[in-house]
C-alpha positions in Angstrom: 163.6 105.0 107.6 162.6 103.7 111.1 159.1 103.9 112.5 159.9 107.0 114.6 161.5 108.7 111.7 158.5 108.2 109.4 156.1 109.4 112.1 158.2 112.4 112.9 158.7 113.4 109.2 155.0 112.9 108.6 154.3 115.5 111.2 156.9 117.9 109.7 155.9 117.7 106.1 152.3 116.6 105.8 149.3 118.8 106.7 147.7 117.6 109.9 144.3 116.6 108.5 144.4 112.9 109.7 144.4 111.0 112.9 146.5 108.0 112.0 146.9 104.7 113.9 150.5 104.1 114.9 151.3 101.4 112.4 153.2 101.7 109.1 151.9 99.4 106.4 154.3 98.3 103.7 152.5 95.8 101.6 149.3 93.7 101.3 148.1 90.5 99.7 144.5 89.4 99.5 142.7 90.3 102.7 145.9 90.9 104.6 148.3 93.8 105.3 151.9 93.7 106.5 153.7 96.4 108.4 157.3 97.4 107.9 158.4 94.9 110.6 156.6 92.0 108.8 153.6 91.7 111.2 150.5 90.4 109.5 147.0 92.0 109.9 143.6 90.9 108.7 142.2 93.9 106.9 138.5 94.3 107.6 138.2 97.9 106.5 139.8 97.5 103.0 140.9 101.1 102.7 137.4 102.3 103.8 135.9 100.2 101.0 138.3 101.3 98.4 139.8 97.8 97.8 137.0 95.4 97.2 139.4 92.9 95.7 141.8 93.2 98.6 145.5 93.9 98.1 147.8 93.0 95.2 145.0 91.2 93.4 146.4 89.7 90.2 143.6 91.1 88.1 144.3 94.6 89.3 148.1 94.2 89.0 147.8 92.9 85.5 145.4 95.6 84.3 147.5 98.3 86.0 150.9 97.2 84.6 149.5 96.4 81.1 147.9 99.9 80.8 150.9 101.7 82.3 153.1 100.3 79.6 150.8 101.8 77.0 149.3 105.1 78.1 148.4 106.7 81.4 146.7 110.0 80.6 146.2 112.3 77.5 143.4 114.2 79.3 139.9 114.7 77.8 141.2 116.6 74.8 141.1 113.2 73.1 139.1 109.9 72.9 140.3 106.9 74.8 138.9 103.4 74.6 139.1 102.3 78.3 137.0 105.4 79.4 134.2 104.6 76.8 134.2 100.9 77.8 133.8 101.7 81.5 131.0 104.2 80.9 129.1 101.7 78.8 129.5 99.1 81.6 128.3 101.4 84.4 125.3 102.6 82.4 124.4 99.0 81.7 124.7 98.0 85.4 122.7 101.1 86.5 119.8 99.9 84.4 118.8 103.0 82.5 119.7 104.9 79.4 122.4 107.2 80.7 125.8 108.8 80.5 128.8 109.2 82.8 131.1 111.9 83.9 134.5 110.7 85.3 136.4 112.4 88.1 139.0 111.3 90.7 137.1 110.8 94.0 133.7 110.6 95.7 133.5 114.2 96.7 134.2 115.2 93.0 131.5 112.9 91.9 129.1 114.7 94.2 130.3 118.1 93.0 129.5 117.0 89.4 126.0 115.9 90.6 125.3 119.2 92.2 126.2 121.2 89.1 124.3 118.8 86.8 121.3 118.9 89.0 121.1 122.7 89.0 121.9 123.0 85.3 119.2 120.5 84.4 116.4 121.6 86.8 117.1 125.3 86.6 116.4 125.4 90.3 118.8 126.0 93.2 117.5 124.2 96.3 118.9 120.8 97.2 117.6 118.7 100.1 119.9 116.3 101.8 119.8 114.0 104.9 120.8 114.6 108.5 123.9 112.7 109.5 124.7 112.0 105.8 128.3 112.4 104.6 129.0 113.3 101.0 132.5 114.7 101.0 134.7 117.6 102.2 135.0 119.9 99.1 132.8 123.0 99.4 129.7 121.8 97.5 129.8 118.2 98.9 130.4 119.7 102.4 127.2 121.8 102.0 125.3 118.5 101.4 127.0 117.0 104.4 125.2 117.5 107.7 127.5 117.3 110.7 128.3 120.7 112.2 131.9 119.7 113.1 132.7 119.2 109.4 130.8 122.3 108.3 131.2 125.1 110.8 135.0 125.9 110.3 134.4 126.5 106.6 131.2 128.6 106.5 129.8 130.3 104.6 129.2 127.2 102.5 127.3 126.9 99.2 123.8 128.3 99.7 120.6 126.4 98.8 121.1 123.3 100.9 118.8 122.0 103.7 118.7 118.8 105.7 115.8 116.6 106.8 115.5 113.4 108.9 116.7 110.2 107.4 114.2 107.4 106.7 111.3 109.9 106.7 109.4 110.2 103.5 107.0 112.7 105.1 109.9 115.0 106.0 110.8 115.1 102.3 107.3 115.9 101.3 107.2 118.8 103.7 110.6 120.1 102.7 110.0 120.3 98.9 109.4 123.8 97.6 108.9 125.3 94.1 112.7 125.9 93.9 113.7 122.3 94.9 115.9 120.7 92.3 116.9 117.4 93.9 117.0 115.1 96.9 120.5 113.8 97.7 120.7 110.6 99.8 122.8 107.6 100.8 120.8 104.3 100.6 122.6 103.4 103.8 124.3 106.0 106.0 127.9 104.9 106.0 129.9 107.4 108.0 127.0 107.8 110.4 127.5 104.1 111.5 125.8 101.9 108.9 122.3 103.2 109.5 119.8 101.2 107.5 116.5 102.6 106.4 113.1 100.9 106.8 112.1 98.5 104.0 110.4 100.4 101.2 112.0 103.7 102.1 113.8 104.1 98.7 110.6 103.2 96.9 108.6 105.9 98.7 111.4 108.4 98.0 111.4 107.5 94.3 107.6 108.0 94.2 107.7 111.3 95.9 110.5 112.6 93.7 108.7 111.6 90.6 105.4 113.0 91.8 106.9 116.4 92.8 109.2 116.6 89.8 112.6 116.6 91.6 115.6 114.5 90.9 116.6 111.6 93.1 120.4 111.5 93.5 121.7 108.4 95.2 125.2 108.4 96.7 126.6 104.9 96.2 130.2 105.9 97.0 130.5 103.5 100.0 127.6 101.2 99.3 128.4 100.5 95.6 130.5 97.9 93.9 128.6 94.9 95.3 129.3 95.6 98.9 125.7 95.3 100.2 124.7 92.2 98.1 123.8 94.0 94.9 126.1 96.0 92.7 124.3 99.2 93.8 122.4 99.3 97.1 119.4 100.9 95.5 118.9 97.7 93.5 117.6 96.0 96.6 114.3 97.9 96.2 114.1 97.7 92.4 114.1 101.5 91.8 115.8 103.7 89.3 117.5 106.9 90.6 118.1 109.9 88.3 121.7 110.3 89.2 124.2 108.0 90.9 127.6 108.8 92.4 130.3 106.2 92.6 133.9 106.1 93.7 135.9 104.3 96.4 136.2 100.7 95.2 135.6 101.3 91.5 139.3 100.9 90.6 140.4 99.0 93.8 142.3 101.9 95.3 143.3 103.8 92.1 141.6 107.2 92.4 138.5 107.5 90.3 134.9 108.9 90.7 131.9 108.6 88.5 128.6 110.5 88.2 126.0 108.5 86.3 122.9 110.2 85.1 119.9 109.5 82.9 120.7 110.7 79.4 118.1 113.4 79.4 119.7 114.9 82.5 123.3 114.3 81.4 122.7 116.2 78.2 122.1 119.4 80.1 125.9 119.6 80.4 127.6 121.3 77.5 131.4 121.4 76.7 133.0 123.6 79.3 130.3 123.2 81.9 132.4 120.8 83.9 135.7 119.0 83.5 138.7 117.2 85.0 142.3 117.0 83.9 142.7 113.5 85.3 139.1 112.3 85.3 138.6 109.2 83.3 142.3 108.7 82.5 143.4 105.6 80.8 145.1 104.0 83.8 142.3 104.4 86.2 139.6 103.4 83.7 141.5 100.3 82.5 141.8 99.1 86.1 138.2 99.9 86.8 137.1 97.9 83.8 139.0 94.9 85.2 137.6 95.4 88.7 134.0 95.7 87.5 134.4 92.7 85.2 135.8 90.5 88.0 133.1 91.5 90.5 130.4 90.6 87.9 132.0 87.4 86.5 132.7 86.0 90.0 129.3 87.1 91.4 131.0 88.9 94.2 127.9 90.9 95.1 126.1 87.7 95.8 129.1 86.4 97.7 129.1 89.6 99.8 125.6 88.9 100.9 126.5 85.3 101.9 129.8 86.2 103.6 128.1 89.2 105.3 125.3 87.0 106.6 127.9 84.6 108.0 129.8 87.4 109.7 126.6 88.9 111.1 125.4 85.6 112.5 128.7 85.1 114.3 128.6 88.6 115.7 125.1 88.0 117.0 126.4 84.9 118.7 129.2 87.0 120.2 126.7 89.6 121.4 124.9 87.0 123.5 128.1 86.5 125.5 129.1 90.1 126.2 127.4 93.2 127.5 129.8 95.3 125.5 127.9 94.8 122.2 124.8 96.9 122.2 123.6 96.5 118.6 124.7 95.0 115.2 123.7 96.7 111.9 124.6 95.0 108.6 123.9 94.8 104.9 126.2 92.4 103.1 129.8 93.3 104.0 128.9 96.7 105.4 128.7 96.2 109.1 128.5 98.3 112.3 128.8 97.1 115.9 127.5 99.6 118.5 129.3 99.1 121.7 129.0 100.0 125.4 132.6 101.0 125.4 135.0 103.6 123.9 135.2 102.4 120.3 138.6 103.9 119.5 140.1 101.9 122.4 138.6 98.7 120.9 140.0 99.6 117.5 143.4 100.0 119.0 143.1 96.7 120.8 142.1 95.0 117.5 145.0 96.5 115.7 147.5 95.2 118.3 146.0 91.7 117.8 146.3 91.9 114.0 142.8 93.0 113.0 142.2 96.3 111.1 138.8 97.9 111.7 137.8 101.5 112.4 135.2 103.5 114.3 132.7 106.0 113.0 131.8 107.5 116.4 132.6 107.2 120.0 130.6 104.0 120.4 130.4 102.5 116.8 132.8 100.1 115.2 132.7 99.6 111.5 133.8 96.6 109.3 134.1 96.9 105.5 136.0 93.7 104.6 137.1 93.1 101.0 134.6 91.1 98.9 137.2 88.3 98.6 137.3 87.6 102.3 137.3 83.9 103.0 135.5 81.8 105.6 138.7 81.3 107.6 139.3 85.0 107.6 135.8 85.6 109.0 136.5 83.1 111.7 139.8 84.8 112.5 138.0 88.2 112.7 135.4 86.8 115.1 138.1 85.1 117.2 140.1 88.3 117.7 136.9 90.3 118.5 135.8 87.6 120.9 139.2 87.6 122.7 139.0 91.3 123.1 135.4 91.7 124.1 134.8 88.6 126.2 138.2 86.9 126.4 141.5 87.4 128.1 141.9 91.1 127.4 138.5 92.0 128.9 139.0 89.7 131.9 142.2 91.6 132.7 140.2 94.8 132.8 141.7 96.4 129.7 138.3 97.3 128.4 135.7 98.8 130.6 132.0 99.6 129.7 131.3 103.3 129.4 128.7 105.0 131.6 125.4 105.1 129.7 125.4 108.9 129.6 128.7 108.8 127.7 127.1 106.7 124.9 124.1 108.8 124.2 
């Protein structure tokens, strides 16, 4: 099919739940994507962090094809080795005596955490964070804060309330006798890579322990080494009660995981929760290979180094253009707040062969694969520089937005 035919038939046969960029990708290799006309793009969003090893990585391809030739799914009516091996690895990395429930996505991992929390605590109230994003299924959506996501689908699951992020005192005030848990992202991803104050997670851990509520950490975007440690909570040396993980776990193959301390996990009984495809042999075999590679190659440590390099270059760029307002980064999780319409900058980048996205009207986000090279980082900066302070800006293609439009 031609480009127009694909775009037309997408509108005819696929539900209109996405705003897609007008490009049709056909293949990828490493940190690069190629459209159906053969144009090459540097991928600095990596499937919204779903592909930490980039595209067509030989470790992923090998694990995928090897397992596909043996067994794909027999459901959870039976035992399978890859599932058990992956659970053991994740519990070991988490750092506590725990157990895992496997699903197929981040929002499903959150749903499992909600049910487990209420079953274990025998309480109904869950506190979450303003501007957090946990998913679009009904329970996860109830934990998500933004009205534009929530309002069309109300009434949602009752028992949720939201407090300010990075405010331990707000949590103290919000806890009641019926509070079961506090759900939080260690870094707010969809809100624009909002980092908390140093020590925030430690204070939250202390409050949750003192008040007898569960601390549930959503590592769906921050996990898999992206911020410089395998899990972002590990920067502060704390132990959550429940962790949710997905996105990059199997490098683009759908999988989710809910990891809980054993005492909590054992609240579930057969029939309490389940998934036909969750923990299938194909997804878990690939996830095993991805986890092993990230650990063996020290990619979390590399993400910290590469992220620091990218952040430093972005700060140098910021000195030369009024269009960059602020840079927020932790490892290879980066936001650039701009004094311009972010979606126009995203479109300009795409036209020049750089794939990024925007989380709001004035925030660009970069989530490069953990295998991004130094030359790739330089190329990313060169394209951003050409757009923000180079020839495109000089020709007046990008104009700063009025201040009131940014607030």
